[in-house]
C-alpha positions in Angstrom: -27.6 9.9 5.4 -28.8 6.4 4.4 -26.0 4.2 3.1 -26.8 0.9 1.3 -24.4 -2.0 1.3 -24.3 -4.5 -1.6 -21.8 -7.2 -2.5 -21.1 -7.2 -6.3 -18.2 -9.6 -5.8 -17.8 -12.0 -2.8 -20.1 -12.5 0.2 -19.8 -10.2 3.3 -19.2 -12.1 6.5 -22.0 -11.7 9.0 -19.5 -10.8 11.8 -18.3 -7.9 9.7 -21.8 -6.7 9.0 -22.6 -6.9 12.8 -19.5 -5.0 13.7 -20.1 -2.2 11.2 -23.7 -1.9 12.3 -22.4 -1.4 15.9 -20.1 1.4 14.6 -23.0 3.1 12.8 -25.3 2.7 15.8 -22.9 4.7 17.9 -23.1 7.6 15.4 -25.9 10.0 15.0 -25.3 11.0 11.4 -26.1 8.0 9.2 -27.9 4.7 8.9 -26.8 1.5 7.2 -29.0 -0.7 5.1 -27.2 -4.0 4.4 -28.9 -5.8 1.5 -29.6 -9.5 2.2 -27.9 -10.3 -1.1 -24.5 -9.6 0.7 -24.9 -13.0 2.5 -25.7 -15.1 -0.5 -23.2 -17.6 -1.7 -22.8 -19.4 -5.1 -19.3 -20.7 -5.4 -16.9 -17.8 -5.3 -19.6 -15.2 -5.6 -22.2 -13.4 -3.4 -24.9 -15.1 -5.3 -25.3 -15.6 -9.0 -24.7 -12.7 -11.4 -28.4 -12.1 -11.7 -28.8 -11.7 -7.9 -25.8 -9.4 -7.5 -27.0 -7.3 -10.5 -30.5 -7.0 -9.2 -29.4 -6.0 -5.7 -27.1 -3.3 -7.1 -29.8 -1.9 -9.4 -32.3 -1.9 -6.6 -30.2 0.3 -4.3 -29.1 2.5 -7.2 -32.7 3.5 -8.0 -34.0 3.7 -4.4 -34.6 7.4 -3.7 -34.1 6.8 0.0 -30.5 5.8 -0.5 -27.9 8.5 -0.6 -24.7 6.4 -1.0 -23.8 2.9 -2.1 -21.0 1.2 -0.2 -19.5 -1.9 -1.8 -19.2 -4.7 0.9 -15.9 -6.1 -0.1 -13.6 -7.0 -3.0 -12.5 -10.5 -4.2 -13.6 -11.0 -7.8 -16.8 -10.7 -9.8 -18.0 -7.1 -10.2 -16.7 -7.0 -13.8 -19.2 -9.7 -14.7 -22.1 -7.4 -14.0 -20.6 -3.9 -14.5 -21.7 -3.2 -18.1 -25.3 -4.3 -17.3 -25.3 -2.2 -14.2 -24.3 0.9 -16.2 -26.8 0.4 -19.0 -29.4 3.1 -19.0 -28.2 4.6 -15.7 -30.8 6.9 -14.2 -30.3 10.4 -13.0 -31.1 9.3 -9.5 -28.4 6.6 -9.7 -25.8 9.1 -10.9 -26.7 11.4 -8.0 -25.5 8.9 -5.4 -22.0 8.5 -4.0 -20.2 5.1 -4.5 -17.3 3.8 -2.4 -15.1 0.8 -2.6 -11.7 -0.5 -3.7 -10.0 -3.6 -5.0 -12.4 -5.5 -7.4 -15.0 -2.8 -7.0 -12.7 -0.8 -9.3 -14.4 -2.2 -12.3 -17.7 -0.6 -11.2 -16.1 2.5 -9.9 -14.4 3.1 -13.3 -17.6 2.7 -15.2 -19.7 4.8 -12.7 -17.2 7.6 -12.9 -17.3 7.5 -16.6 -21.1 7.7 -16.4 -20.8 10.9 -14.3 -21.5 9.5 -10.8 -19.6 10.5 -7.7 -17.0 7.8 -6.9 -14.4 7.4 -4.1 -11.8 4.8 -3.4 -12.0 3.9 0.3 -12.3 1.2 2.9 -15.2 -1.3 2.8 -17.3 -3.0 5.5 -15.4 -6.3 5.3 -12.3 -4.3 6.4 -13.6 -4.1 9.9 -12.3 -7.6 10.5 -8.7 -6.4 9.8 -6.4 -5.4 12.6 -7.3 -1.7 13.0 -10.5 -2.2 10.9 -12.7 -0.1 13.1 -10.6 2.9 12.2 -10.8 2.1 8.6 -14.6 1.8 8.6 -14.9 5.0 10.6 -12.7 6.8 8.1 -14.9 5.7 5.3 -18.0 6.8 7.0 -16.5 10.1 8.0 -15.9 10.9 4.3 -19.2 9.5 3.0 -21.3 11.4 5.5 -19.4 14.7 6.0 -16.5 14.7 3.5 -14.0 14.8 6.3 -10.7 15.9 4.8 -8.8 13.9 7.5 -9.9 10.7 5.8 -8.2 11.5 2.5 -4.9 10.3 1.2 -2.7 13.1 2.6 -0.7 14.0 -0.5 -3.4 14.4 -3.1 -2.4 17.4 -5.3 -5.4 17.7 -7.6 -7.8 15.4 -9.5 -7.0 11.8 -8.7 -8.1 8.2 -9.2 -7.0 5.0 -7.4 -7.0 1.5 -8.6 -5.7 -2.0 -7.8 -3.1 -2.5 -10.4 -4.3 -5.8 -11.7 -7.9 -4.6 -11.9 -6.8 -1.5 -13.8 -4.9 -3.5 -16.3 -7.9 -5.7 -16.9 -10.4 -2.9 -17.5 -8.2 -0.9 -19.9 -9.6 -1.1 -23.4 -13.1 -2.1 -22.2 -16.2 0.0 -22.1 -15.5 0.7 -18.4 -12.2 2.6 -19.1 -12.5 6.1 -17.8 -10.8 9.3 -18.9 -7.5 9.6 -17.1 -6.5 12.9 -18.6 -4.8 15.2 -16.1 -5.5 12.9 -13.1 -3.0 11.7 -10.6 -3.2 7.8 -10.7 -2.6 6.0 -7.5 -2.0 2.2 -7.7 -1.6 -0.7 -5.3 -1.7 -4.4 -5.4 -1.7 -7.5 -3.1 -0.8 -11.2 -3.4 1.2 -11.0 -6.7 4.6 -12.1 -7.8 7.0 -9.2 -8.6 7.4 -10.4 -12.1 3.6 -10.0 -12.5 3.7 -6.5 -11.2 6.4 -5.8 -13.8 4.4 -7.4 -16.6 1.3 -5.5 -15.6 3.1 -2.2 -15.4 4.3 -2.8 -19.0 0.7 -3.1 -20.1 -0.7 -0.2 -18.0 2.0 2.3 -19.0 1.7 1.3 -22.7 -1.9 2.5 -22.7 -2.4 5.7 -24.5 -5.2 6.5 -22.1 -3.0 6.1 -19.0 -0.2 8.1 -20.6 -2.5 11.1 -20.3 -2.3 11.1 -16.4 -0.5 13.8 -14.5 1.6 11.3 -12.6 1.5 7.9 -11.1 2.1 7.2 -7.4 2.4 3.7 -5.8 0.6 2.6 -2.7 1.4 -0.5 -0.8 2.3 -3.7 -2.7 1.6 -6.3 -0.1 1.9 -10.1 0.4 4.4 -10.5 -2.4 4.5 -14.1 -3.6 8.0 -15.7 -3.7 9.7 -16.1 -7.1 11.6 -19.3 -7.8 14.5 -17.0 -8.6 14.6 -13.7 -6.7 13.3 -11.0 -9.0 15.9 -8.5 -8.0 13.7 -5.4 -7.6 10.8 -4.2 -5.6 7.4 -2.6 -6.2 8.6 1.0 -6.1 11.5 0.4 -8.4 9.4 -1.5 -10.9 6.7 1.2 -11.1 9.3 4.0 -11.3 11.1 2.1 -14.1 8.0 1.7 -16.2 7.0 5.3 -15.6 10.5 6.3 -16.9 10.2 4.1 -19.9 6.8 5.5 -20.9 7.4 9.1 -20.1 4.9 9.2 -17.2 6.0 11.2 -14.2 6.5 9.1 -11.1 5.4 10.9 -8.0 6.6 8.5 -5.3 4.5 6.6 -2.8 0.9 6.8 -1.7 -1.0 5.9 1.5 -3.4 3.3 0.0 -3.5 -0.4 0.0 -5.3 -3.6 1.0 -5.1 -2.9 4.7 -6.7 -0.9 7.5 -4.5 2.1 6.8 -6.1 2.5 3.4 -7.1 6.2 2.8 -9.9 7.8 0.7 -9.3 9.0 -2.8 -12.3 10.8 -4.4 -12.4 10.6 -8.2 -12.7 13.9 -10.0 -16.2 15.2 -10.6 -17.5 15.2 -14.2 -16.7 18.9 -14.4 -13.1 18.6 -13.1 
């Protein structure tokens, strides 16, 4: 399998690229093509919008590429998502796409367009404590659909998103069909009041109200409130599920860390 790596958001660190290449070199089931665009830098982004879009379009139409692996999150994929999805070719739809965090904008739109999408670790994660295991898990699923890589309690069709990203893509052309899916959420680096406010918006969405249930992954690196909020992530999500009539299914094994598990989105026929 040939896997292309592109960075639709922030630059990939070269030490991360080198480490992932060493992991791939020790395998005999895949090869990695890291696009030079991954190392561009323009302010916050891995190059200007035009360069990030061009790199993504290039690997999407390349018949030699079987899967597209988003290099890392950060912010920026939403700026090129709609242009990426315009006139999507059959060849691009036939590939598998993996990422999480900010890549959720692209993943939502690609899923809506009929492509195979999975939430899962990205190359930059190799620099985390335990990152080699995260990258290996992602590759095991991309290459051979290893069930051991999956979030262990999936009970049917599922989607996973960063909560803040999900809230921002609702009501846009990227919004997918959530009907009947289990929705797994996580977040990082937010105040608890912002988690509460975002859940108000997410659970008020008529599209989200069609999910089978919501489960919450890890809510990490909580920022301090000037006055203690008086709740926690699980209680906040459970409360907004109750208010909106969406079943709350408990916790999930996903998050912005090396323990993050794979969640394949349902196929177009699911």
